[in-house]
C-alpha positions in Angstrom: 175.0 -13.2 -103.0 172.3 -12.4 -104.6 169.6 -14.5 -106.3 168.4 -13.2 -109.8 165.4 -14.8 -111.1 164.8 -14.7 -115.2 161.6 -15.3 -117.0 159.7 -14.6 -120.1 158.1 -11.3 -120.4 154.3 -11.8 -119.6 153.4 -10.1 -122.8 152.0 -13.1 -125.3 153.9 -12.2 -128.7 157.1 -11.1 -126.8 160.1 -13.1 -126.6 162.0 -11.2 -124.3 163.6 -12.8 -121.2 163.9 -10.5 -118.4 165.1 -10.2 -114.9 162.3 -10.0 -112.2 164.5 -7.2 -110.5 164.5 -5.1 -113.6 160.9 -5.8 -115.0 157.9 -3.7 -115.1 155.4 -5.3 -112.7 151.6 -4.8 -113.4 149.1 -7.1 -111.8 151.6 -9.8 -110.5 153.1 -10.0 -113.9 156.3 -9.2 -115.2 157.2 -7.3 -118.3 160.1 -6.2 -120.4 158.8 -2.6 -121.0 156.1 -0.5 -120.2 154.9 -1.0 -123.9 154.3 -4.7 -123.1 152.8 -4.0 -119.7 150.1 -1.8 -121.3 149.2 -4.5 -124.0 150.7 -2.1 -126.4 147.5 0.4 -126.7 149.5 3.4 -127.1 153.1 2.0 -127.9 153.9 -0.4 -130.4 156.9 -3.3 -129.9 158.8 -3.0 -126.9 162.1 -2.0 -128.9 164.1 -5.1 -128.4 165.4 -6.4 -131.7 164.1 -9.6 -132.7 161.5 -9.9 -129.8 158.5 -10.4 -131.9 156.1 -8.3 -130.5 
């Protein structure tokens, strides 16, 4: 049996809830996408509908 941990994306404005297993891990924080992980410097929102970032 495999345990899955869900948590909110570490991006402040993002509302996505993600699996730590599938997340982008950067500086020991978990993000739903590369856009959120890089702080939206070169990419706009994470492309998930209604997330808010």
